C-alpha atoms as a printed R data frame, in Angstrom:
    type eleno elety resid chain resno       x       y       z
1   ATOM     1    CA   MET     A     1 119.589 119.784 100.021
2   ATOM     2    CA   ALA     A     2 116.495 121.870 100.643
3   ATOM     3    CA   PHE     A     3 113.414 121.662  98.475
4   ATOM     4    CA   TYR     A     4 110.030 123.304  98.449
5   ATOM     5    CA   TYR     A     5 106.752 121.792  97.358
6   ATOM     6    CA   GLU     A     6 103.697 123.986  96.934
7   ATOM     7    CA   HIS     A     7 100.519 122.186  97.901
8   ATOM     8    CA   PRO     A     8  97.583 122.727  95.545
9   ATOM     9    CA   THR     A     9  94.761 124.780  96.986
10  ATOM    10    CA   VAL     A    10  92.354 122.421  98.693
11  ATOM    11    CA   GLU     A    11  88.641 122.856  99.232
12  ATOM    12    CA   VAL     A    12  86.948 120.759 101.894
13  ATOM    13    CA   PRO     A    13  83.193 120.305 101.450
14  ATOM    14    CA   PRO     A    14  81.100 122.521 103.733
15  ATOM    15    CA   GLY     A    15  79.589 120.553 106.576
16  ATOM    16    CA   PHE     A    16  82.070 117.717 106.132
17  ATOM    17    CA   SER     A    17  81.951 116.285 109.646
18  ATOM    18    CA   GLN     A    18  85.457 114.806 109.549
19  ATOM    19    CA   ARG     A    19  87.130 117.657 107.707
20  ATOM    20    CA   GLN     A    20  90.203 117.852 109.928
21  ATOM    21    CA   LYS     A    21  91.066 114.232 109.233
22  ATOM    22    CA   LEU     A    22  90.519 114.823 105.515
23  ATOM    23    CA   TYR     A    23  92.771 117.895 105.578
24  ATOM    24    CA   ILE     A    24  95.554 115.899 107.236
25  ATOM    25    CA   PHE     A    25  95.167 112.985 104.851
26  ATOM    26    CA   HIS     A    26  95.164 115.315 101.849
27  ATOM    27    CA   TYR     A    27  98.362 117.091 102.863
28  ATOM    28    CA   VAL     A    28 100.143 113.858 103.716
29  ATOM    29    CA   LEU     A    29  99.171 112.517 100.290
30  ATOM    30    CA   ASN     A    30 100.291 115.673  98.508
31  ATOM    31    CA   PHE     A    31 103.561 115.650 100.418
32  ATOM    32    CA   GLY     A    32 104.058 112.075  99.217
33  ATOM    33    CA   PHE     A    33 103.437 113.036  95.582
34  ATOM    34    CA   GLY     A    34 105.740 116.033  95.950
35  ATOM    35    CA   LEU     A    35 108.506 114.013  97.589
36  ATOM    36    CA   ALA     A    36 108.195 111.370  94.872
37  ATOM    37    CA   LYS     A    37 108.739 114.011  92.175
38  ATOM    38    CA   VAL     A    38 111.776 115.423  93.966
39  ATOM    39    CA   LEU     A    39 113.343 111.986  94.461
40  ATOM    40    CA   GLU     A    40 112.836 111.277  90.763
41  ATOM    41    CA   LYS     A    41 114.466 114.570  89.760
42  ATOM    42    CA   ILE     A    42 117.567 113.867  91.860
43  ATOM    43    CA   ARG     A    43 117.584 110.288  90.530
44  ATOM    44    CA   ILE     A    44 117.203 108.454  93.821
45  ATOM    45    CA   THR     A    45 114.066 106.594  92.761
46  ATOM    46    CA   SER     A    46 111.275 106.967  90.246
47  ATOM    47    CA   GLU     A    47 107.999 108.615  91.177
48  ATOM    48    CA   VAL     A    48 105.980 105.498  90.410
49  ATOM    49    CA   HIS     A    49 108.331 103.220  92.394
50  ATOM    50    CA   PHE     A    50 108.060 105.505  95.417
51  ATOM    51    CA   LEU     A    51 104.258 105.438  95.292
52  ATOM    52    CA   ARG     A    52 104.213 101.663  94.894
53  ATOM    53    CA   THR     A    53 106.522 101.212  97.870
54  ATOM    54    CA   ALA     A    54 104.383 103.482 100.019
55  ATOM    55    CA   MET     A    55 101.199 101.530  99.210
56  ATOM    56    CA   ASP     A    56 102.823  98.110  99.528
57  ATOM    57    CA   ASN     A    57 104.033  98.893 103.036
58  ATOM    58    CA   ILE     A    58 100.516  99.244 104.406
59  ATOM    59    CA   PRO     A    59 100.560  96.497 107.084
60  ATOM    60    CA   PRO     A    60  97.805  93.870 106.870
61  ATOM    61    CA   LEU     A    61  96.265  92.432 109.992
62  ATOM    62    CA   LYS     A    62  96.534  88.772 110.924
63  ATOM    63    CA   ASP     A    63  93.403  86.847 110.040
64  ATOM    64    CA   LYS     A    64  92.665  83.440 111.556
65  ATOM    65    CA   HIS     A    65  89.330  83.149 109.760
66  ATOM    66    CA   LEU     A    66  90.688  82.882 106.190
67  ATOM    67    CA   LEU     A    67  92.813  80.489 104.197
68  ATOM    68    CA   ILE     A    68  95.042  82.636 101.965
69  ATOM    69    CA   LYS     A    69  97.002  81.337  98.974
70  ATOM    70    CA   ASP     A    70  99.170  82.969  96.305
71  ATOM    71    CA   LEU     A    71  98.621  81.336  92.914
72  ATOM    72    CA   ARG     A    72  98.730  82.075  89.201
73  ATOM    73    CA   PHE     A    73  95.782  82.007  86.841
74  ATOM    74    CA   GLU     A    74  97.604  81.308  83.603
75  ATOM    75    CA   LYS     A    75 100.469  83.843  83.944
76  ATOM    76    CA   VAL     A    76  98.565  86.275  86.154
77  ATOM    77    CA   LYS     A    77  99.419  86.562  89.858
78  ATOM    78    CA   VAL     A    78  96.428  86.198  92.166
79  ATOM    79    CA   ARG     A    79  95.811  85.857  95.881
80  ATOM    80    CA   ILE     A    80  92.818  83.791  96.968
81  ATOM    81    CA   TYR     A    81  90.963  84.322 100.236
82  ATOM    82    CA   GLN     A    82  88.764  81.412 101.331
83  ATOM    83    CA   PRO     A    83  86.684  81.417 104.544
84  ATOM    84    CA   LYS     A    84  87.663  78.570 106.871
85  ATOM    85    CA   ILE     A    85  84.133  78.160 108.187
86  ATOM    86    CA   SER     A    86  82.455  75.095 106.705
87  ATOM    87    CA   THR     A    87  79.562  75.423 104.270
88  ATOM    88    CA   THR     A    88  77.084  72.916 102.879
89  ATOM    89    CA   GLY     A    89  77.123  74.296  99.324
90  ATOM    90    CA   GLN     A    90  79.244  76.280  96.928
91  ATOM    91    CA   ARG     A    91  80.138  79.875  97.741
92  ATOM    92    CA   ARG     A    92  79.929  82.977  95.595
93  ATOM    93    CA   GLY     A    93  83.172  84.125  94.015
94  ATOM    94    CA   ILE     A    94  84.494  87.679  93.751
95  ATOM    95    CA   LEU     A    95  87.315  88.883  91.520
96  ATOM    96    CA   TYR     A    96  88.780  92.171  92.752
97  ATOM    97    CA   PHE     A    97  90.669  94.584  90.473
98  ATOM    98    CA   HIS     A    98  92.530  97.172  92.518
99  ATOM    99    CA   GLY     A    99  92.814 100.875  91.737
100 ATOM   100    CA   GLY     A   100  95.984 102.876  91.081
101 ATOM   101    CA   VAL     A   101  95.547 104.142  87.506
102 ATOM   102    CA   GLY     A   102  97.308 101.079  86.111
103 ATOM   103    CA   ARG     A   103 100.656 102.232  87.528
104 ATOM   104    CA   PHE     A   104 100.557 101.513  91.258
105 ATOM   105    CA   GLY     A   105  98.395  99.601  93.724
106 ATOM   106    CA   SER     A   106  98.830  95.877  94.344
107 ATOM   107    CA   ILE     A   107  97.476  92.743  95.973
108 ATOM   108    CA   ARG     A   108  99.269  93.704  99.185
109 ATOM   109    CA   ALA     A   109  97.918  97.266  99.226
110 ATOM   110    CA   TYR     A   110  94.354  95.935  98.974
111 ATOM   111    CA   GLU     A   111  94.849  93.092 101.431
112 ATOM   112    CA   ARG     A   112  92.468  94.522 104.032
113 ATOM   113    CA   THR     A   113  89.745  95.264 101.487
114 ATOM   114    CA   CYS     A   114  89.748  91.730 100.082
115 ATOM   115    CA   ARG     A   115  89.907  90.092 103.509
116 ATOM   116    CA   CYS     A   116  86.917  92.162 104.572
117 ATOM   117    CA   PHE     A   117  84.880  91.088 101.536
118 ATOM   118    CA   ALA     A   118  85.754  87.419 102.076
119 ATOM   119    CA   ARG     A   119  84.924  87.409 105.802
120 ATOM   120    CA   LYS     A   120  81.813  89.549 105.854
121 ATOM   121    CA   SER     A   121  80.134  88.114 102.734
122 ATOM   122    CA   ASN     A   122  81.362  84.512 103.257
123 ATOM   123    CA   SER     A   123  82.789  84.524  99.727
124 ATOM   124    CA   VAL     A   124  85.884  83.288  97.947
125 ATOM   125    CA   VAL     A   125  87.768  86.400  96.861
126 ATOM   126    CA   VAL     A   126  90.410  86.492  94.142
127 ATOM   127    CA   SER     A   127  92.619  89.596  94.208
128 ATOM   128    CA   VAL     A   128  94.177  90.067  90.776
129 ATOM   129    CA   GLY     A   129  97.789  91.255  90.684
130 ATOM   130    CA   TYR     A   130  97.767  92.547  87.147
131 ATOM   131    CA   ARG     A   131 100.940  93.909  85.557
132 ATOM   132    CA   LEU     A   132 101.621  97.613  85.914
133 ATOM   133    CA   ALA     A   133 102.672 100.394  83.540
134 ATOM   134    CA   PRO     A   134 105.092 101.756  82.476
135 ATOM   135    CA   GLU     A   135 106.998  98.434  82.536
136 ATOM   136    CA   HIS     A   136 103.961  96.751  81.018
137 ATOM   137    CA   PRO     A   137 102.196  99.288  78.793
138 ATOM   138    CA   TYR     A   138  98.419  99.611  78.548
139 ATOM   139    CA   PRO     A   139  96.346  97.495  77.875
140 ATOM   140    CA   ALA     A   140  98.324  94.747  79.678
141 ATOM   141    CA   GLN     A   141  96.325  95.562  82.826
142 ATOM   142    CA   PHE     A   142  93.003  94.832  81.130
143 ATOM   143    CA   GLU     A   143  94.385  91.701  79.458
144 ATOM   144    CA   ASP     A   144  95.500  90.281  82.809
145 ATOM   145    CA   CYS     A   145  92.149  91.002  84.458
146 ATOM   146    CA   LEU     A   146  90.308  89.380  81.559
147 ATOM   147    CA   THR     A   147  92.601  86.331  81.623
148 ATOM   148    CA   ALA     A   148  92.134  85.880  85.374
149 ATOM   149    CA   THR     A   149  88.356  86.231  85.069
150 ATOM   150    CA   ILE     A   150  88.075  83.659  82.276
151 ATOM   151    CA   HIS     A   151  90.273  81.214  84.209
152 ATOM   152    CA   PHE     A   152  88.140  81.595  87.348
153 ATOM   153    CA   LEU     A   153  84.883  81.197  85.434
154 ATOM   154    CA   ARG     A   154  86.191  77.945  83.943
155 ATOM   155    CA   ASN     A   155  87.659  76.545  87.154
156 ATOM   156    CA   ALA     A   156  85.410  78.002  89.855
157 ATOM   157    CA   GLN     A   157  84.366  74.637  91.258
158 ATOM   158    CA   ASP     A   158  87.997  73.829  92.088
159 ATOM   159    CA   TYR     A   159  87.761  76.589  94.700
160 ATOM   160    CA   GLY     A   160  84.333  75.680  96.031
161 ATOM   161    CA   VAL     A   161  82.639  78.411  94.000
162 ATOM   162    CA   ASP     A   162  79.367  78.254  92.090
163 ATOM   163    CA   PRO     A   163  80.232  79.351  88.489
164 ATOM   164    CA   SER     A   164  76.842  81.103  88.224
165 ATOM   165    CA   ARG     A   165  77.612  83.320  91.256
166 ATOM   166    CA   ILE     A   166  80.804  85.088  90.190
167 ATOM   167    CA   ILE     A   167  80.992  88.866  90.630
168 ATOM   168    CA   ILE     A   168  83.719  91.192  89.387
169 ATOM   169    CA   CYS     A   169  84.534  94.285  91.391
170 ATOM   170    CA   GLY     A   170  86.963  97.197  91.401
171 ATOM   171    CA   ASP     A   171  87.515 100.718  92.688
172 ATOM   172    CA   SER     A   172  88.593 103.817  90.738
173 ATOM   173    CA   SER     A   173  90.627 102.579  87.736
174 ATOM   174    CA   GLY     A   174  89.820  99.075  88.986
175 ATOM   175    CA   GLY     A   175  86.196 100.027  88.391
176 ATOM   176    CA   THR     A   176  87.171 100.945  84.846
177 ATOM   177    CA   LEU     A   177  88.735  97.496  84.417
178 ATOM   178    CA   THR     A   178  85.626  95.880  85.897
179 ATOM   179    CA   ALA     A   179  83.360  97.596  83.373
180 ATOM   180    CA   ALA     A   180  85.721  96.748  80.495
181 ATOM   181    CA   VAL     A   181  85.965  93.057  81.463
182 ATOM   182    CA   ALA     A   182  82.189  92.786  81.802
183 ATOM   183    CA   GLN     A   183  81.811  94.248  78.316
184 ATOM   184    CA   ALA     A   184  84.441  91.915  76.856
185 ATOM   185    CA   LEU     A   185  82.535  88.866  78.090
186 ATOM   186    CA   VAL     A   186  79.019  89.660  76.837
187 ATOM   187    CA   ASN     A   187  79.426  87.586  73.652
188 ATOM   188    CA   ARG     A   188  81.266  84.630  75.217
189 ATOM   189    CA   ARG     A   189  78.918  81.658  74.929
190 ATOM   190    CA   ASP     A   190  81.612  79.223  76.090
191 ATOM   191    CA   LEU     A   191  81.682  80.682  79.616
192 ATOM   192    CA   PRO     A   192  79.244  81.054  82.515
193 ATOM   193    CA   LYS     A   193  77.664  84.501  82.678
194 ATOM   194    CA   LEU     A   194  78.875  86.933  85.289
195 ATOM   195    CA   ARG     A   195  76.402  87.313  88.125
196 ATOM   196    CA   ALA     A   196  77.121  91.020  88.651
197 ATOM   197    CA   GLN     A   197  79.618  93.865  88.389
198 ATOM   198    CA   ILE     A   198  80.502  96.283  91.192
199 ATOM   199    CA   LEU     A   199  81.912  99.663  90.186
200 ATOM   200    CA   ILE     A   200  83.274 101.766  93.062
201 ATOM   201    CA   TYR     A   201  83.705 105.428  92.006
202 ATOM   202    CA   PRO     A   202  84.898 104.389  88.528
203 ATOM   203    CA   TYR     A   203  86.500 106.444  85.767
204 ATOM   204    CA   LEU     A   204  84.439 105.724  82.619
205 ATOM   205    CA   GLN     A   205  84.740 108.417  79.926
206 ATOM   206    CA   CYS     A   206  87.150 110.853  78.270
207 ATOM   207    CA   VAL     A   207  84.698 113.027  76.336
208 ATOM   208    CA   ASP     A   208  83.919 115.715  78.894
209 ATOM   209    CA   PHE     A   209  86.244 116.761  81.726
210 ATOM   210    CA   ASP     A   210  84.029 119.731  82.567
211 ATOM   211    CA   LEU     A   211  80.964 117.890  83.829
212 ATOM   212    CA   PRO     A   212  79.385 119.273  87.017
213 ATOM   213    CA   SER     A   213  81.380 116.910  89.247
214 ATOM   214    CA   TYR     A   214  84.652 118.023  87.646
215 ATOM   215    CA   GLN     A   215  83.759 121.675  88.191
216 ATOM   216    CA   GLN     A   216  82.383 121.312  91.710
217 ATOM   217    CA   ASN     A   217  85.158 119.052  93.010
218 ATOM   218    CA   GLU     A   218  88.106 120.413  91.061
219 ATOM   219    CA   LYS     A   219  90.155 120.981  94.225
220 ATOM   220    CA   VAL     A   220  88.505 118.542  96.600
221 ATOM   221    CA   PRO     A   221  90.850 115.860  97.966
222 ATOM   222    CA   ILE     A   222  92.033 113.323  97.298
223 ATOM   223    CA   LEU     A   223  91.578 113.065  93.543
224 ATOM   224    CA   ILE     A   224  91.813 116.684  92.415
225 ATOM   225    CA   LYS     A   225  90.972 117.352  88.766
226 ATOM   226    CA   GLU     A   226  94.513 117.986  87.556
227 ATOM   227    CA   ARG     A   227  95.827 114.812  89.177
228 ATOM   228    CA   THR     A   228  93.092 112.777  87.488
229 ATOM   229    CA   LEU     A   229  94.177 113.833  84.024
230 ATOM   230    CA   VAL     A   230  97.920 113.698  84.640
231 ATOM   231    CA   LEU     A   231  97.795 110.164  86.047
232 ATOM   232    CA   GLY     A   232  95.538 108.974  83.236
233 ATOM   233    CA   LEU     A   233  97.760 110.422  80.517
234 ATOM   234    CA   LYS     A   234 100.875 108.910  82.097
235 ATOM   235    CA   TYR     A   235  99.121 105.542  82.217
236 ATOM   236    CA   LEU     A   236  98.590 105.704  78.446
237 ATOM   237    CA   ASN     A   237 102.104 107.110  77.899
238 ATOM   238    CA   ILE     A   238 100.679 110.372  76.536
239 ATOM   239    CA   ASP     A   239 102.339 113.730  77.212
240 ATOM   240    CA   PRO     A   240 100.660 115.014  80.437
241 ATOM   241    CA   ARG     A   241 101.155 118.590  79.223
242 ATOM   242    CA   LEU     A   242  98.142 117.987  76.964
243 ATOM   243    CA   LYS     A   243  95.865 118.096  80.009
244 ATOM   244    CA   GLU     A   244  94.858 121.737  79.396
245 ATOM   245    CA   ALA     A   245  93.696 120.899  75.871
246 ATOM   246    CA   LEU     A   246  91.606 118.067  77.310
247 ATOM   247    CA   PHE     A   247  90.110 120.316  79.965
248 ATOM   248    CA   GLN     A   248  88.956 122.625  77.159
249 ATOM   249    CA   GLY     A   249  87.611 119.800  74.982
250 ATOM   250    CA   TYR     A   250  89.911 120.325  71.995
251 ATOM   251    CA   HIS     A   251  90.473 116.551  71.763
252 ATOM   252    CA   VAL     A   252  86.962 115.551  70.625
253 ATOM   253    CA   PRO     A   253  86.315 115.641  66.841
254 ATOM   254    CA   GLU     A   254  82.906 116.907  65.798
255 ATOM   255    CA   ASP     A   255  81.703 113.525  64.518
256 ATOM   256    CA   LEU     A   256  82.572 111.860  67.837
257 ATOM   257    CA   ARG     A   257  81.025 114.709  69.786
258 ATOM   258    CA   LEU     A   258  77.754 114.145  67.912
259 ATOM   259    CA   LYS     A   259  77.968 110.364  68.421
260 ATOM   260    CA   TYR     A   260  78.631 110.533  72.148
261 ATOM   261    CA   GLN     A   261  76.405 113.452  73.135
262 ATOM   262    CA   LYS     A   262  73.446 111.141  73.802
263 ATOM   263    CA   TRP     A   263  75.555 109.231  76.349
264 ATOM   264    CA   VAL     A   264  77.863 111.916  77.748
265 ATOM   265    CA   SER     A   265  75.640 114.902  78.342
266 ATOM   266    CA   VAL     A   266  74.849 117.181  81.246
267 ATOM   267    CA   ASP     A   267  71.191 116.640  80.314
268 ATOM   268    CA   ASN     A   268  71.534 113.039  81.571
269 ATOM   269    CA   ILE     A   269  72.633 114.150  85.036
270 ATOM   270    CA   PRO     A   270  69.831 114.770  87.577
271 ATOM   271    CA   HIS     A   271  69.230 118.427  88.421
272 ATOM   272    CA   GLU     A   272  70.197 118.090  92.086
273 ATOM   273    CA   PHE     A   273  73.776 117.350  91.053
274 ATOM   274    CA   LYS     A   274  74.048 120.623  89.121
275 ATOM   275    CA   ALA     A   275  72.864 122.906  91.913
276 ATOM   276    CA   ARG     A   276  76.242 123.296  93.621
277 ATOM   277    CA   GLY     A   277  78.129 125.821  91.506
278 ATOM   278    CA   TYR     A   278  77.887 124.374  88.011
279 ATOM   279    CA   LYS     A   279  78.223 126.569  84.920
280 ATOM   280    CA   PRO     A   280  77.671 125.227  81.379
281 ATOM   281    CA   SER     A   281  81.001 124.970  79.612
282 ATOM   282    CA   THR     A   282  82.026 126.726  76.422
283 ATOM   283    CA   LYS     A   283  82.519 124.422  73.445
284 ATOM   284    CA   HIS     A   284  85.854 124.870  71.693
285 ATOM   285    CA   PRO     A   285  86.610 123.913  68.086
286 ATOM   286    CA   PRO     A   286  88.270 120.488  67.898
287 ATOM   287    CA   SER     A   287  91.900 120.007  66.973
288 ATOM   288    CA   GLU     A   288  92.767 117.055  64.737
289 ATOM   289    CA   GLU     A   289  96.353 117.250  65.981
290 ATOM   290    CA   ILE     A   290  95.289 116.938  69.624
291 ATOM   291    CA   TYR     A   291  92.886 114.106  68.816
292 ATOM   292    CA   THR     A   292  95.619 112.152  67.042
293 ATOM   293    CA   GLN     A   293  97.884 112.414  70.088
294 ATOM   294    CA   VAL     A   294  95.244 111.280  72.585
295 ATOM   295    CA   LYS     A   295  93.243 108.818  70.472
296 ATOM   296    CA   PRO     A   296  93.795 105.891  72.915
297 ATOM   297    CA   LEU     A   297  91.578 107.749  75.389
298 ATOM   298    CA   PHE     A   298  88.567 106.781  73.278
299 ATOM   299    CA   ASP     A   299  89.286 103.055  73.459
300 ATOM   300    CA   THR     A   300  86.332 101.463  75.281
301 ATOM   301    CA   VAL     A   301  88.791  99.562  77.491
302 ATOM   302    CA   PHE     A   302  89.865 102.955  78.846
303 ATOM   303    CA   SER     A   303  86.467 104.668  78.475
304 ATOM   304    CA   PRO     A   304  83.801 101.942  78.867
305 ATOM   305    CA   LEU     A   305  80.943 104.459  78.815
306 ATOM   306    CA   LEU     A   306  81.590 104.821  75.072
307 ATOM   307    CA   ALA     A   307  80.706 101.193  74.257
308 ATOM   308    CA   GLU     A   308  78.006 100.543  71.676
309 ATOM   309    CA   ASP     A   309  74.383  99.993  72.714
310 ATOM   310    CA   SER     A   310  74.558  96.354  71.581
311 ATOM   311    CA   VAL     A   311  77.207  95.724  74.260
312 ATOM   312    CA   ILE     A   312  75.591  97.770  77.026
313 ATOM   313    CA   ALA     A   313  72.275  95.955  76.556
314 ATOM   314    CA   ARG     A   314  73.833  92.574  77.414
315 ATOM   315    CA   LEU     A   315  75.714  93.501  80.567
316 ATOM   316    CA   PRO     A   316  75.090  91.843  83.936
317 ATOM   317    CA   GLU     A   317  73.376  93.453  86.901
318 ATOM   318    CA   ALA     A   318  75.411  96.272  88.419
319 ATOM   319    CA   PHE     A   319  76.168  97.965  91.713
320 ATOM   320    CA   ILE     A   320  77.512 101.487  91.238
321 ATOM   321    CA   LEU     A   321  78.907 103.572  94.088
322 ATOM   322    CA   THR     A   322  79.375 107.316  93.669
323 ATOM   323    CA   CYS     A   323  80.595 110.024  96.031
324 ATOM   324    CA   GLU     A   324  79.287 113.574  96.131
325 ATOM   325    CA   PHE     A   325  82.736 115.113  96.515
326 ATOM   326    CA   ASP     A   326  84.497 113.239  93.706
327 ATOM   327    CA   VAL     A   327  85.407 114.456  90.219
328 ATOM   328    CA   LEU     A   328  84.337 111.031  88.891
329 ATOM   329    CA   ARG     A   329  80.840 111.186  90.405
330 ATOM   330    CA   ASP     A   330  79.135 112.006  87.109
331 ATOM   331    CA   ASP     A   331  80.847 109.174  85.233
332 ATOM   332    CA   GLY     A   332  79.004 106.798  87.555
333 ATOM   333    CA   LEU     A   333  75.719 108.683  87.149
334 ATOM   334    CA   LEU     A   334  75.963 108.593  83.351
335 ATOM   335    CA   TYR     A   335  76.766 104.867  83.289
336 ATOM   336    CA   LYS     A   336  73.891 104.179  85.679
337 ATOM   337    CA   LYS     A   337  71.498 105.887  83.279
338 ATOM   338    CA   ARG     A   338  72.855 104.041  80.241
339 ATOM   339    CA   LEU     A   339  72.467 100.684  81.931
340 ATOM   340    CA   GLU     A   340  68.974 101.438  83.181
341 ATOM   341    CA   ASP     A   341  67.910 102.748  79.764
342 ATOM   342    CA   HIS     A   342  68.749  99.277  78.418
343 ATOM   343    CA   GLY     A   343  66.871  97.432  81.129
344 ATOM   344    CA   ILE     A   344  69.920  96.455  83.201
345 ATOM   345    CA   LYS     A   345  69.199  96.319  86.925
346 ATOM   346    CA   VAL     A   346  71.328  98.818  88.862
347 ATOM   347    CA   THR     A   347  71.759  99.141  92.612
348 ATOM   348    CA   TRP     A   348  73.049 102.652  93.256
349 ATOM   349    CA   CYS     A   349  74.797 103.793  96.410
350 ATOM   350    CA   HIS     A   350  75.535 107.504  96.663
351 ATOM   351    CA   LEU     A   351  77.655 108.688  99.592
352 ATOM   352    CA   GLN     A   352  76.521 112.230 100.315
353 ATOM   353    CA   GLU     A   353  79.653 112.998 102.351
354 ATOM   354    CA   GLY     A   354  81.888 110.663 100.377
355 ATOM   355    CA   PHE     A   355  85.102 111.442  98.509
356 ATOM   356    CA   HIS     A   356  87.304 109.451  96.153
357 ATOM   357    CA   GLY     A   357  89.126 106.707  98.051
358 ATOM   358    CA   THR     A   358  86.854 106.628 101.089
359 ATOM   359    CA   VAL     A   359  85.908 102.934 100.691
360 ATOM   360    CA   PHE     A   360  89.581 101.927 100.392
361 ATOM   361    CA   LEU     A   361  90.225 103.549 103.781
362 ATOM   362    CA   ALA     A   362  87.269 101.880 105.518
363 ATOM   363    CA   PRO     A   363  89.030  98.663 106.676
364 ATOM   364    CA   PHE     A   364  91.856 100.608 108.351
365 ATOM   365    CA   GLY     A   365  90.001 101.471 111.552
366 ATOM   366    CA   ARG     A   366  89.325 104.765 113.279
367 ATOM   367    CA   LEU     A   367  92.647 106.374 112.440
368 ATOM   368    CA   LEU     A   368  92.013 106.479 108.686
369 ATOM   369    CA   ALA     A   369  88.397 105.404 108.159
370 ATOM   370    CA   PHE     A   370  85.597 107.872 107.450
371 ATOM   371    CA   ARG     A   371  81.907 107.329 108.128
372 ATOM   372    CA   SER     A   372  81.144 107.595 104.411
373 ATOM   373    CA   GLY     A   373  83.582 104.801 103.563
374 ATOM   374    CA   THR     A   374  82.254 102.547 106.312
375 ATOM   375    CA   LYS     A   375  78.731 103.073 105.017
376 ATOM   376    CA   GLY     A   376  79.805 102.354 101.433
377 ATOM   377    CA   LEU     A   377  81.596  99.168 102.455
378 ATOM   378    CA   GLU     A   378  78.492  97.974 104.322
379 ATOM   379    CA   LYS     A   379  76.307  98.641 101.268
380 ATOM   380    CA   ILE     A   380  78.657  96.618  99.042
381 ATOM   381    CA   ILE     A   381  78.689  93.717 101.527
382 ATOM   382    CA   ASN     A   382  74.883  93.746 101.703
383 ATOM   383    CA   PHE     A   383  74.680  93.657  97.897
384 ATOM   384    CA   LEU     A   384  77.094  90.715  97.769
385 ATOM   385    CA   ARG     A   385  75.050  88.733 100.293
386 ATOM   386    CA   LEU     A   386  72.083  88.899  97.917
387 ATOM   387    CA   MET     A   387  73.998  87.447  94.991
């Protein structure tokens, strides 16, 4: 049986020093997505199962420096990485929430990332294997991350961890989960306070999919604009054909537009990020029908940037990493401003040549790693060492 898959047009940033590697990676990834769709159509395997299998077969390296255990925090699967080197006091603890838009990604896929954090920052790392959609519909993913975090905060000393030095961290949709968990814990007086939150190119808002970063990086690998919306809608079990209505802004009622405009506004994005081909978007009249169908998008678990000021003002210190060539860049910039406006300390790392996924690739060596990802990983490690 022959099949044809048309690759989306790809734009590689001008001056991108490792553009050939990025081209290859982009086309391999797109071939994988295309093959997954074909296999689902001919009923060999589902698209999501194919993607999970591909990620789970990334081989980890042997590591003689860490003690690694698979456990459960309540009913949540976790893998704990503990440095074997002796220490005179308690270590910091890191909970890691992997990316994958709530549908793929796993402890195994992020094995190298978590081992790197544990070794290089001399920390105890807990990788959270939260349940995945569609078998476990949203918000099961958030609930598992919250459960694991609460358990670790209560039992940190059992793992040689100082309860006052626990950091939560995640990339992409894992960054979304990190922000949502941090917000959920601000009013918990029965638990130690989180020391910090680390958001690595996070998705944070559903109000405006035409921000400068969405326009400028619409076709830049690996997270092209269309894929962002399709994966997000599938995660929430919403018809992905509604993506065009979301691109045009038909999903935002006027009262919500007025409420959120002080938080989600191009005016809050520094001028230098609008210089590269940005055009102000045309506002379209809202559709109550569209809003009703996509209402879960506005849940602050899915869009943490939309949380109330009273929550934002009580959040822990943050590290936010953004990439210039990433549709989600401006989500991070907007959240940075909101936190700083409320007096929350923010350490910001912007990768000028970075793209979505670059930090994930950093621990895989020269074949897959990019200089931007290596730099980002080093910045995160340096931040952790100060906690």
